[in-house]
TORPA-4810 file (N, C-alpha, C, O; in nm, 3 decimals):
<nodes>
NODE_1_0.085_-0.118_0.000_0.000_0.000_0.000_0.089_0.124_0.000_0.188_0.131_0.073_M
NODE_2_0.052_0.220_-0.082_0.132_0.342_-0.094_0.093_0.442_0.013_-0.024_0.457_0.048_A
NODE_3_0.193_0.509_0.065_0.169_0.617_0.163_0.130_0.744_0.091_0.173_0.767_-0.022_L
NODE_4_0.051_0.824_0.154_0.025_0.958_0.100_0.146_1.044_0.131_0.218_1.019_0.228_K
NODE_5_0.169_1.144_0.050_0.289_1.227_0.063_0.297_1.294_0.200_0.406_1.307_0.256_A
NODE_6_0.184_1.337_0.255_0.187_1.402_0.386_0.224_1.304_0.496_0.294_1.341_0.591_T
NODE_7_0.177_1.179_0.486_0.216_1.076_0.584_0.365_1.045_0.573_0.434_1.027_0.673_D
NODE_8_0.411_1.039_0.449_0.554_1.014_0.427_0.638_1.127_0.488_0.739_1.102_0.555_F
NODE_9_0.596_1.249_0.465_0.671_1.365_0.514_0.670_1.371_0.666_0.770_1.410_0.727_R
NODE_10_0.558_1.334_0.728_0.551_1.343_0.875_0.642_1.241_0.944_0.685_1.263_1.057_S
NODE_11_0.672_1.129_0.877_0.761_1.027_0.933_0.879_1.002_0.838_0.919_0.888_0.815_N
NODE_12_0.931_1.107_0.785_1.033_1.098_0.681_1.151_1.010_0.721_1.188_0.920_0.646_L
NODE_13_1.209_1.035_0.836_1.330_0.963_0.874_1.303_0.816_0.904_1.390_0.731_0.880_F
NODE_14_1.186_0.784_0.954_1.151_0.643_0.975_1.141_0.570_0.841_1.186_0.456_0.829_Q
NODE_15_1.081_0.636_0.741_1.068_0.575_0.608_1.204_0.565_0.539_1.231_0.468_0.469_H
NODE_16_1.287_0.664_0.559_1.422_0.656_0.502_1.500_0.541_0.565_1.573_0.471_0.496_L
NODE_17_1.484_0.523_0.693_1.553_0.414_0.763_1.504_0.278_0.714_1.584_0.186_0.695_E
NODE_18_1.373_0.265_0.693_1.321_0.137_0.644_1.367_0.111_0.500_1.393_-0.003_0.463_S
NODE_19_1.378_0.217_0.418_1.431_0.200_0.282_1.578_0.161_0.287_1.623_0.079_0.207_A
NODE_20_1.653_0.219_0.380_1.795_0.185_0.394_1.813_0.040_0.438_1.914_-0.022_0.407_A
NODE_21_1.715_-0.013_0.511_1.722_-0.152_0.555_1.674_-0.250_0.450_1.674_-0.371_0.474_N
NODE_22_1.632_-0.201_0.334_1.595_-0.289_0.223_1.448_-0.301_0.194_1.410_-0.374_0.102_G
NODE_23_1.363_-0.232_0.268_1.219_-0.236_0.243_1.181_-0.119_0.153_1.195_-0.004_0.195_T
NODE_24_1.134_-0.145_0.030_1.092_-0.033_-0.056_0.971_0.040_0.002_0.880_-0.023_0.056_P
NODE_25_0.971_0.172_-0.010_0.861_0.254_0.041_0.789_0.315_-0.079_0.850_0.382_-0.161_V
NODE_26_0.659_0.291_-0.088_0.578_0.348_-0.196_0.509_0.474_-0.147_0.452_0.477_-0.038_S
NODE_27_0.514_0.578_-0.229_0.456_0.708_-0.193_0.361_0.749_-0.305_0.395_0.739_-0.423_I
NODE_28_0.244_0.794_-0.269_0.149_0.841_-0.368_0.140_0.993_-0.357_0.118_1.048_-0.250_Q
NODE_29_0.156_1.060_-0.474_0.155_1.206_-0.476_0.095_1.251_-0.608_0.145_1.216_-0.715_Y
NODE_30_-0.011_1.329_-0.600_-0.082_1.384_-0.716_-0.114_1.277_-0.821_-0.091_1.296_-0.941_K
NODE_31_-0.167_1.164_-0.773_-0.211_1.059_-0.864_-0.100_0.969_-0.917_-0.128_0.875_-0.991_G
NODE_32_0.021_0.996_-0.884_0.133_0.912_-0.928_0.191_0.839_-0.808_0.183_0.885_-0.694_R
NODE_33_0.251_0.725_-0.837_0.312_0.647_-0.730_0.464_0.644_-0.750_0.514_0.621_-0.860_E
NODE_34_0.535_0.669_-0.642_0.681_0.672_-0.643_0.731_0.566_-0.546_0.665_0.535_-0.447_Y
NODE_35_0.848_0.512_-0.575_0.909_0.415_-0.485_1.043_0.467_-0.438_1.122_0.521_-0.515_Q
NODE_36_1.066_0.450_-0.310_1.192_0.489_-0.248_1.261_0.362_-0.203_1.206_0.283_-0.125_L
NODE_37_1.384_0.342_-0.252_1.462_0.225_-0.209_1.609_0.260_-0.213_1.653_0.347_-0.289_M
NODE_38_1.684_0.191_-0.132_1.828_0.217_-0.124_1.897_0.149_-0.243_1.862_0.038_-0.281_A
NODE_39_1.993_0.219_-0.300_2.073_0.163_-0.408_2.205_0.114_-0.351_2.256_0.169_-0.254_L
NODE_40_2.258_0.012_-0.412_2.389_-0.036_-0.368_2.496_0.053_-0.428_2.488_0.092_-0.545_T
NODE_41_2.594_0.084_-0.350_2.702_0.169_-0.398_2.788_0.093_-0.498_2.822_-0.023_-0.477_A
NODE_42_2.822_0.161_-0.607_2.908_0.100_-0.708_3.051_0.141_-0.681_3.080_0.252_-0.638_K
NODE_43_3.139_0.049_-0.709_3.281_0.080_-0.697_3.325_0.171_-0.811_3.257_0.179_-0.913_G
NODE_44_3.436_0.237_-0.794_3.484_0.331_-0.896_3.515_0.262_-1.028_3.499_0.322_-1.134_K
NODE_45_3.560_0.139_-1.023_3.602_0.071_-1.146_3.497_-0.024_-1.201_3.523_-0.092_-1.300_L
NODE_46_3.378_-0.031_-1.140_3.275_-0.122_-1.189_3.234_-0.091_-1.332_3.221_-0.184_-1.412_D
NODE_47_3.215_0.033_-1.365_3.176_0.066_-1.502_3.296_0.072_-1.596_3.280_0.065_-1.717_S
NODE_48_3.416_0.084_-1.540_3.536_0.090_-1.622_3.560_-0.045_-1.690_3.600_-0.050_-1.806_F
NODE_49_3.536_-0.154_-1.618_3.556_-0.288_-1.672_3.423_-0.351_-1.714_3.407_-0.472_-1.701_Y
NODE_50_3.330_-0.272_-1.763_3.199_-0.324_-1.800_3.207_-0.425_-1.913_3.125_-0.516_-1.920_A
NODE_51_3.304_-0.412_-2.001_3.316_-0.504_-2.114_3.407_-0.622_-2.082_3.442_-0.699_-2.172_S
NODE_52_3.446_-0.638_-1.958_3.532_-0.749_-1.919_3.667_-0.699_-1.874_3.698_-0.580_-1.883_G
NODE_53_3.746_-0.790_-1.827_3.880_-0.755_-1.781_3.966_-0.714_-1.901_3.947_-0.765_-2.011_E
NODE_54_4.060_-0.622_-1.880_4.146_-0.580_-1.991_4.240_-0.693_-2.034_4.278_-0.778_-1.953_P
NODE_55_4.275_-0.692_-2.161_4.366_-0.793_-2.212_4.509_-0.757_-2.174_4.542_-0.640_-2.155_E
NODE_56_4.591_-0.859_-2.163_4.731_-0.835_-2.132_4.802_-0.783_-2.256_4.770_-0.821_-2.368_E
NODE_57_4.897_-0.696_-2.235_4.976_-0.641_-2.344_5.111_-0.711_-2.344_5.184_-0.707_-2.245_L
NODE_58_5.141_-0.774_-2.455_5.270_-0.840_-2.469_5.357_-0.755_-2.559_5.322_-0.731_-2.674_F
NODE_59_5.470_-0.711_-2.508_5.562_-0.627_-2.585_5.696_-0.698_-2.598_5.737_-0.772_-2.509_A
NODE_60_5.760_-0.675_-2.708_5.893_-0.731_-2.731_5.991_-0.657_-2.642_6.003_-0.535_-2.654_D
NODE_61_6.064_-0.727_-2.554_6.156_-0.656_-2.465_6.273_-0.590_-2.540_6.341_-0.503_-2.486_P
NODE_62_6.295_-0.631_-2.665_6.403_-0.571_-2.745_6.354_-0.451_-2.824_6.433_-0.387_-2.894_N
NODE_63_6.227_-0.420_-2.814_6.171_-0.306_-2.887_6.229_-0.177_-2.832_6.230_-0.155_-2.710_D
NODE_64_6.277_-0.091_-2.919_6.341_0.032_-2.875_6.242_0.131_-2.813_6.283_0.219_-2.737_Q
NODE_65_6.115_0.118_-2.845_6.016_0.209_-2.789_6.009_0.198_-2.637_5.984_0.297_-2.568_L
NODE_66_6.030_0.076_-2.585_6.020_0.053_-2.442_6.156_0.046_-2.373_6.165_0.006_-2.257_F
NODE_67_6.260_0.085_-2.444_6.395_0.073_-2.390_6.423_0.180_-2.285_6.373_0.292_-2.295_S
NODE_68_6.502_0.144_-2.184_6.544_0.238_-2.081_6.687_0.286_-2.103_6.748_0.347_-2.015_D
NODE_69_6.741_0.257_-2.220_6.879_0.295_-2.252_6.889_0.448_-2.256_6.820_0.510_-2.337_D
NODE_70_6.974_0.511_-2.173_6.984_0.657_-2.170_7.031_0.716_-2.303_6.988_0.825_-2.340_P
NODE_71_7.119_0.647_-2.374_7.165_0.698_-2.504_7.052_0.699_-2.606_7.040_0.792_-2.685_L
NODE_72_6.970_0.594_-2.604_6.858_0.588_-2.696_6.755_0.696_-2.662_6.699_0.759_-2.752_L
NODE_73_6.729_0.718_-2.533_6.637_0.825_-2.493_6.687_0.962_-2.539_6.610_1.043_-2.589_K
NODE_74_6.817_0.987_-2.521_6.877_1.115_-2.564_6.863_1.132_-2.714_6.831_1.241_-2.761_K
NODE_75_6.886_1.022_-2.790_6.874_1.027_-2.936_6.730_1.060_-2.977_6.707_1.142_-3.067_H
NODE_76_6.632_0.994_-2.911_6.491_1.022_-2.945_6.452_1.165_-2.910_6.380_1.230_-2.986_R
NODE_77_6.500_1.216_-2.797_6.470_1.354_-2.759_6.532_1.453_-2.857_6.469_1.553_-2.892_E
NODE_78_6.654_1.425_-2.903_6.719_1.513_-3.002_6.643_1.512_-3.134_6.624_1.617_-3.196_D
NODE_79_6.598_1.393_-3.177_6.518_1.386_-3.300_6.388_1.464_-3.286_6.347_1.537_-3.377_E
NODE_80_6.322_1.448_-3.170_6.196_1.518_-3.148_6.217_1.668_-3.145_6.139_1.742_-3.205_W
NODE_81_6.321_1.715_-3.078_6.349_1.858_-3.069_6.381_1.915_-3.206_6.335_2.024_-3.240_A
NODE_82_6.460_1.842_-3.286_6.494_1.890_-3.420_6.368_1.900_-3.507_6.351_1.997_-3.581_A
NODE_83_6.282_1.801_-3.499_6.158_1.802_-3.577_6.073_1.923_-3.541_6.025_1.993_-3.630_K
NODE_84_6.056_1.949_-3.411_5.971_2.060_-3.369_6.039_2.195_-3.386_5.972_2.295_-3.408_W
NODE_85_6.171_2.199_-3.377_6.241_2.325_-3.405_6.222_2.364_-3.550_6.205_2.482_-3.580_D
NODE_86_6.226_2.265_-3.640_6.204_2.294_-3.783_6.062_2.341_-3.807_6.040_2.436_-3.883_N
NODE_87_5.965_2.277_-3.743_5.825_2.316_-3.764_5.797_2.454_-3.707_5.724_2.531_-3.769_R
NODE_88_5.853_2.486_-3.592_5.825_2.615_-3.529_5.903_2.727_-3.594_5.860_2.842_-3.590_L
NODE_89_6.017_2.697_-3.655_6.099_2.800_-3.718_6.035_2.850_-3.848_6.059_2.964_-3.887_A
NODE_90_5.955_2.769_-3.915_5.894_2.808_-4.041_5.775_2.900_-4.022_5.728_2.961_-4.119_T
NODE_91_5.725_2.912_-3.901_5.606_2.997_-3.880_5.642_3.137_-3.843_5.553_3.220_-3.822_K
</nodes>
């Protein structure tokens, strides 16, 4: 049975407590019926992994892109700087 809005309002906290305990509360207001129920809290990553767990990434350890060699990093930075110096100098 649905409560009238004024009855719901007069015992608001009791109805909120019963909804928090898992009992849905039905409220009737201006000819419409509303239900109040507690929702379960979602974790931050629940919607992130909605399509399943992520696949593992397999990379070649000899690939230069993932190398920690300081000389290779310096070479890549020099190439990048030269490329952008050329692009910015023409403008």
